[in-house]
C-alpha positions in Angstrom: -8.4 -4.8 -2.0 -8.3 -1.6 -4.2 -5.1 0.1 -4.9 -6.2 3.8 -5.8 -3.5 6.2 -7.2 -4.0 9.7 -6.0 -0.9 11.5 -7.3 1.4 10.2 -9.9 3.9 13.1 -10.5 7.3 13.6 -9.2 8.8 16.7 -7.6 5.9 19.2 -8.4 2.3 18.7 -9.8 1.1 19.6 -13.2 -2.2 20.4 -14.6 -3.0 16.7 -15.0 -1.0 14.9 -12.2 -0.9 15.4 -8.5 1.8 14.6 -6.1 2.7 11.3 -4.6 -0.1 9.5 -2.7 -1.5 6.0 -2.9 -4.7 4.8 -1.1 -5.4 1.1 -0.2 -9.0 0.2 0.5 -9.4 -3.0 2.3 -12.7 -4.1 4.0 -13.8 -1.1 6.1 -10.2 0.4 6.4 -8.1 2.8 4.5 -4.4 2.9 4.4 -2.4 5.8 2.9 1.1 5.7 1.4 2.6 9.1 1.2 0.8 12.3 1.4 1.8 15.1 -1.0 0.1 18.3 -1.6 -3.5 17.9 -2.6 -4.0 14.3 -1.3 -7.2 15.3 0.8 -8.8 16.7 -2.4 -8.0 13.7 -4.3 -9.4 11.4 -1.5 -12.7 13.4 -1.9 -12.7 12.9 -5.6 -12.2 9.2 -5.2 -15.3 9.0 -2.7 -13.1 7.9 0.0 -13.7 8.8 3.6 -10.5 9.5 5.6 -12.2 10.8 8.8 -14.1 7.6 9.5 -12.0 4.9 7.6 -8.3 6.0 7.5 -6.4 3.9 10.0 -2.7 4.4 8.9 -0.3 6.4 7.1 3.2 5.4 5.7 5.7 8.1 4.7 8.4 6.9 2.7 10.9 9.9 3.1 10.9 13.6 4.1 10.8 15.3 0.9 8.0 17.6 0.5 6.2 16.2 -2.4 5.6 13.0 -0.3 4.4 14.7 2.9 3.1 18.3 2.5 -0.4 17.1 2.3 -0.6 15.8 5.9 -1.2 19.2 7.6 -4.3 19.8 5.6 -5.5 16.3 5.9 -5.0 16.2 9.6 -6.8 19.6 9.9 -9.8 18.4 7.9 -10.2 15.3 10.1 -10.1 17.8 13.1 -12.9 19.8 11.7 -15.0 16.6 11.2 -14.5 15.6 14.7 -12.5 12.2 14.0 -12.7 10.2 17.2 -10.3 7.4 16.5 -6.4 7.6 16.8 -4.5 7.7 13.6 -1.2 5.9 13.2 1.6 7.7 11.3 4.9 6.1 10.2 7.8 7.8 8.5 11.8 8.1 8.8 13.3 9.9 11.8 12.1 13.4 11.6 8.6 12.9 11.0 7.6 13.5 14.6 9.7 16.9 14.7 7.8 17.8 11.4 4.4 17.3 12.8 5.4 19.0 16.2 6.7 22.1 14.3 3.2 22.1 12.4 1.5 22.1 15.8 3.6 25.0 17.1 2.8 27.0 14.0 -1.0 26.2 14.6 -1.2 24.3 11.1 -2.0 21.0 12.9 -3.8 20.9 16.3 -5.8 17.4 16.0 -8.1 16.7 18.9 -7.7 13.0 18.0 -4.5 10.9 19.0 -1.5 10.8 16.7 0.3 7.6 17.3 3.7 8.5 15.6 6.4 6.0 15.1 9.7 6.9 13.4 11.0 4.0 11.2 14.6 3.3 11.8 15.2 -0.3 10.5 13.6 -2.7 8.2 11.1 -5.1 9.5 7.4 -5.6 10.6 5.9 -2.1 11.4 2.2 -2.5 12.1 -0.7 -5.0 12.4 -3.8 -3.5 11.5 -7.5 -4.5 10.9 -6.9 -7.5 8.7 -3.2 -6.5 7.4 0.3 -6.0 8.3 2.8 -3.5 7.0 6.6 -4.4 6.5 9.3 -1.8 5.8 12.6 -2.1 4.0 15.3 0.6 3.3 15.5 2.2 -0.1 18.4 4.1 -1.7 17.7 7.7 -2.2 19.3 11.2 -1.6 17.7 11.2 1.8 16.9 8.2 4.1 13.8 6.5 2.6 11.8 3.3 3.3 9.6 1.4 0.9 6.6 -0.5 2.3 4.8 -3.9 1.7 1.1 -4.4 2.8 0.0 -7.9 3.2 -3.5 -9.0 3.9 -4.0 -11.5 6.6 -4.5 -15.1 5.3 -8.0 -16.2 5.0 -9.9 -19.5 6.1 -9.9 -22.1 3.4 -13.2 -22.5 1.4 -16.0 -24.3 3.5 -17.6 -27.3 1.9 -21.3 -26.5 2.8 -22.8 -29.3 0.7 -20.8 -32.0 2.6 -21.4 -30.3 5.9 -25.2 -30.6 5.1 -24.9 -34.2 4.3 -23.1 -34.8 7.5 -25.7 -33.1 9.5 -22.8 -30.4 10.8 -24.9 -27.3 12.1 -24.1 -23.6 12.1 -22.3 -23.5 15.5 -20.2 -26.4 14.6 -19.2 -25.1 11.4 -17.7 -21.9 13.0 -15.6 -24.3 15.3 -14.4 -26.1 12.2 -13.3 -22.8 10.7 -11.3 -22.0 13.9 -9.6 -25.4 13.7 -11.5 -27.5 16.2 -13.1 -30.9 15.4 -16.8 -31.3 15.8 -19.4 -34.1 16.1 -21.4 -35.1 12.9 -25.1 -36.1 13.2 -24.2 -39.8 13.6 -21.8 -39.0 16.4 -18.5 -39.3 14.6 -15.9 -36.7 15.0 -15.2 -34.5 11.8 -11.8 -32.9 11.5 -11.5 -29.4 10.1 -9.5 -30.7 7.0 -12.5 -32.7 6.0 -14.7 -29.6 5.3 -12.2 -26.6 5.3 -9.8 -26.2 2.4 -6.3 -24.8 2.8 -5.6 -21.3 4.0 -6.0 -18.7 1.2 -3.2 -16.2 1.2 -4.2 -12.5 1.4 -3.1 -10.0 -1.2 0.4 -8.4 -1.1 1.3 -5.1 -2.3 4.7 -3.4 -2.5 5.3 0.3 -2.6 8.7 1.6 -3.7 9.4 5.2 -4.7 12.2 7.7 -4.8 14.9 5.0 -5.1 17.5 3.8 -7.3 17.3 0.0 -8.1 18.1 -1.7 -4.9 18.0 -5.1 -2.9 15.4 -3.7 -0.5 12.9 -3.0 -3.4 13.4 -6.7 -4.5 12.9 -8.0 -1.0 9.7 -5.9 -0.5 8.3 -7.0 -3.9 9.2 -10.7 -3.8 6.1 -12.6 -5.0 3.8 -9.7 -4.5 0.4 -9.5 -6.2 1.3 -5.8 -7.2 4.4 -3.7 -7.2 3.9 0.0 -7.4 7.3 1.4 -8.4 8.6 4.8 -9.4 9.4 5.4 -13.0 10.7 9.0 -12.8 12.7 8.8 -16.0 13.1 7.0 -19.2 16.6 5.3 -19.9 17.6 8.3 -22.2 18.0 10.1 -18.7 19.4 7.0 -16.8 22.4 9.1 -15.7 20.3 11.9 -14.2 18.0 9.2 -12.6 21.1 7.7 -10.8 22.4 11.2 -9.6 19.1 12.3 -8.2 18.0 8.8 -6.5 15.5 7.7 -9.0 14.8 4.7 -11.4 13.8 4.5 -15.1 10.8 2.5 -16.2 13.1 -0.3 -17.5 14.8 -0.5 -14.2 11.4 -0.8 -12.5 10.4 -3.5 -14.7 13.6 -5.3 -13.9 12.9 -5.2 -10.2 9.5 -6.5 -10.9 11.2 -9.4 -12.9 13.6 -10.3 -10.3 11.2 -10.1 -7.5 8.6 -12.5 -9.5 5.7 -10.2 -8.9 2.5 -10.7 -10.9 1.7 -7.2 -11.8 3.7 -3.9 -12.0 2.2 -0.3 -11.7 4.5 2.4 -12.7 4.1 6.0 -11.0 6.2 9.0 -9.9 6.6 10.4 -13.4 8.8 13.4 -14.0 6.8 16.3 -15.2 9.1 16.7 -18.3 7.1 13.7 -19.9 3.8 14.8 -21.3 3.1 11.4 -22.8 3.8 8.2 -20.8 3.7 5.7 -23.6 7.5 5.5 -23.7 7.5 4.0 -20.2 5.5 1.3 -21.2 7.4 0.9 -24.3 10.6 0.5 -22.3 9.2 -1.8 -19.4 6.9 -4.3 -21.2 9.8 -5.9 -23.1 11.4 -6.7 -19.7 8.2 -7.2 -17.7 5.0 -7.7 -19.7 2.4 -7.3 -17.0 3.2 -3.5 -16.7 0.5 -0.8 -16.5 0.8 2.9 -16.1 -0.8 4.4 -12.9 -3.9 6.7 -13.6 -5.1 8.9 -11.0 -8.3 7.8 -9.3 -8.4 4.7 -11.4 -8.5 1.6 -9.0 -6.5 -1.4 -9.4 -8.6 -4.3 -8.0 -6.9 -7.2 -6.4 -8.5 -10.5 -5.5 -7.1 -13.1 -3.2 -6.1 -16.5 -4.8 -8.4 -19.3 -4.3 
């Protein structure tokens, strides 16, 4: 899995930072988290192909810096004759937003849009090799965070032992499916003799535009990577609270409470030209903290 920040600025773009969007690249599938202005340009710069690969889009909330890139992206995929349906999720209002875009002739996709408005925490979607879970965050408008979990993978297969037992190709597939098979000498071989335990898939949590809250901790619990907003430094903590945002230190505390493996900070206020202060505040609380860099992929490998 690759997690690719496409935009890391909050509120407005700067000369060096675009608006909120994260691409997650799985085997043959692309998932998009938020879609700020300019997202399709960043997808192109990253070498990603949304027309053929993008399966689902998850919008956290209905502020413009998180969804104004949707009309252009949908328009481009229409021009490129996308054949497959596209799943779009977001809080109540996302359907009306896209309908208004259609009425204004800004969005007229010839492919199917499967829109679902998120109204409560829980499992949202089962995709090609992954699932997405939502939980509620705390912002100035209704907002949700998302947790993407790869499906568990079969355990490692002991090919050397299988050769010694005379277990052939078709029988190996049956063992991986949990069935017992006959060895060369006629005895039955159980799956656990040749197949290791299930390998858990990679888990990524995405929490932006939120004050520190229980929903963020639940989404991040035990994740391989938490992508969390760090709009402000602690010197602006009161402003952060008033505007429904978090500081770098607060993001690190969420990561520590949730016992994640890595923390990726994003959604930085344009007032900060240099982001080293964010690392300086976060790392004493959670050492495995990194700054998101646009178009720089974070690679995640399943355990085992």
